Structures are given as structure tokens and as C-alpha cells.
C-alpha positions, 0 to 999 in steps of 0.5 A: 510462515503458512502454506498456502504463503507458498507464491504461485511461481514458484517451481514445484521443487522449490514449493515441495522444499519450502513444504518440508521446511514448514513442516519441519520448522516453525510457523506461526500456527504452531506458535500462536497455539502456544501458551505465553508462558511457552513461548517465555519458556521456549526462549528461555532454553534457547539463551534469550531470558526474556519476561512478559515486563522485559519484553513490553520495555523494550517494544516500546523501544521500536516498531519492528518486533523482528527487528525487536528480536535482532537485537535479543541475539545480536546479544546473546549467542542462541543455543539451538534445540532443533534445526529451525530455531534459529527462526523460533525469537524473532517469529515469536517475538511478532506474537507476543507484541499481539498479546502483549502490546495491544495499544502499539501496533508493529511493522508486522501488522501492518504489512499483515493487514496490507496482505491480507489486502492483497489476499482479498483483492485475488478474490475479488473482494475489493471493497474488503481489500480496501476496508483491510488497507483503510486500517494499514493506512490510519496504522502507518501514519501513526508511524510517521515521524520527523525522521520518517517524513519521506516515504524511502524513510518510512519503507526504510524502517518498514522493511515490510513484502511490500513497500509503503511506495507501492502499496500507496498507490495500488492502495488509491487505485483500488479505491478508484475500482471500488468506487465504481460499485459505491461511490462512497468509496470515492469519497474515502478516495480523496480523504485518502489522496489528500492525507496521503499528500499532507502526511509525506514531504519530498513526493516524486513530482509524478506521483503527487501529479497521480494523487492530485489528479485522482481526488478531482477524478473522484470529484466528477465521479461524485457529480461534482463536476464543477469542483473537478475543473478547478482541482485539474485546472489548479494540477495544471496551473502547478505542472503544466506540462505534465501530460496526463493532467491533461489526457486524464482530465479530457478522458470523462469527457469521452473516453468511458461508457457514463461519459457525457460525449462531450467530444469538443469539450474533450478535444478542447483539452488536449487542444491546450496540452499540445499549445505547451511548447516543452510538453512532456511526453506529446505523443501521449496527448496526440494519441489521445485525441486521434482516440477521440477523433475516431470515436467522435466520427464513428459516433456520427 
């Protein structure tokens, strides 16, 4: 943790306590400034006599540097030299992993790349955030195993700053936002949605539908209208009572500035939804239909 990681919502009193701890205790910057020899020497003084060779052997059995360090401290009694030395082993493990195991990315490195993306978004640098997140996604896929074929199982092992369940949806949305400035991002969004649905099992129906709708919308934005409509038709055929497939399809015909303003086509799609006897959230479709008609009437 660094001083810039102090959350903006934290009270002044708590923030000041955290700053004092950061000044007095260990930070990644402090450990990164140390040589590998100095880090291993410090670990040895704390009661963890690990060597570079043993570190690499241990890392081969873990995907998390912090989880690996938990094993060190569980087997040995720590001999602290200072008030915050209990933080040193897991922080040192994260730093050493980057230096000694460059061919295998740890969960912590994936988490770091995810957080880099969020910081870039806060700065309004959406395209750069998506680049960072694409790398995080490529790394994350490598961590999917037969025992981690669901998002829930992966999250249980990942234990990152942000849950994979939330982040993966943020990534899909931001790829769509980036596409407004760079259409190539829509093509990347299509690839991501397909890969995501192929990678994980037992995806929640609502999430699966959202990703399928995002794929269809991306084709539309690329000018591939026939393909987009085919994707929406397939989505509706699979989940005919899910309202948002109809709504998002209809929206493309009238709601946005660059829409063709084909109100008749947009209304026809919404009427298909309303014809379903067991349509979920019927009020959502009725509300959208009311707005469509109001805009149509205003447009003359």
C-alpha cells in the first residue's frame, strides 16, 4: 500500500492514522528499493530462512504470493524486529515474485493491473484503462483451471481488491465506452464477450444475457446491422421473457443521437416483448415504449 491508495472516503482521522503507519511501517516502495539479498536477509532474521531456489519452488505451487507467504508464517514463529514486521513477509513475497518468477503472473499482479485500470478511468483515460484490463484478462484466463471454471470459484482463490464478478462487467461496459471514440474497441468487446462466455461455466443468466446483448450492440456500432439483429434474435429466442434484450435492441433504432430514428421498427420490437404473457419486468418495456412515442411525437 502507498499513500496514494488512501481512499477518498476515509475520514481525516483514519487517513492520518494510516499515513503514520505507512511512514513507520513497510510499504511496497520501501521493499522494492531493497536488493533481493537484503530482502532474503530480512526474512531470515524474522525466522523465515528461505532461499531464491526455495522461493521459486514454493511459487510453482501457488498462484498467490500472499497465500504462499501465509504458509511461511504458519509453519514458523515470526521474530519481529519492529512494530510492523508482520507485514514484511507477504509484501516481500509479492515484490520477490516479480523478480524471481517473471514467467508466471501472480494473483497480486493481476489485481495490481486491475487497479491501474480503475485509476486510469478516474483520470478519464478510458482507452488506456481498457488496454491495462485486456492484459489483466489475458492473465486471468491462465488462472482458470478445472477447479476454477466458475467465477465464484475463481473469486474465492483470487481475493483481490475488486471481485472478478464485478470487474468483468466493468470491463465489458468500458470497452463499449471506449468504442465511442475508437470503433476498434467494439471489435475487442466482441472478442472479450465471446471469450468470457466460453471460459466460465454456470454464469448467471442475467450476466450471460448482458454479455450477449453487448456483443450484438457492438456489431451494430460497427455497421454490421444484419449480424447484430441475428444476435438479438438468438438472444430473444434463448430467453424470450427477458425484457432487456428487446429494450436494448429497440434503443438502437431511436434512442441515441446517431440512431436512424426508425421509431416504427423500435416500437415493433417492444411490442414483441409485450406480447409475451410471462414477460419479466413488463413495466420496463412499457416505460421505454412511452418514451419512444413521446420522442416520436415531439419530432413530428
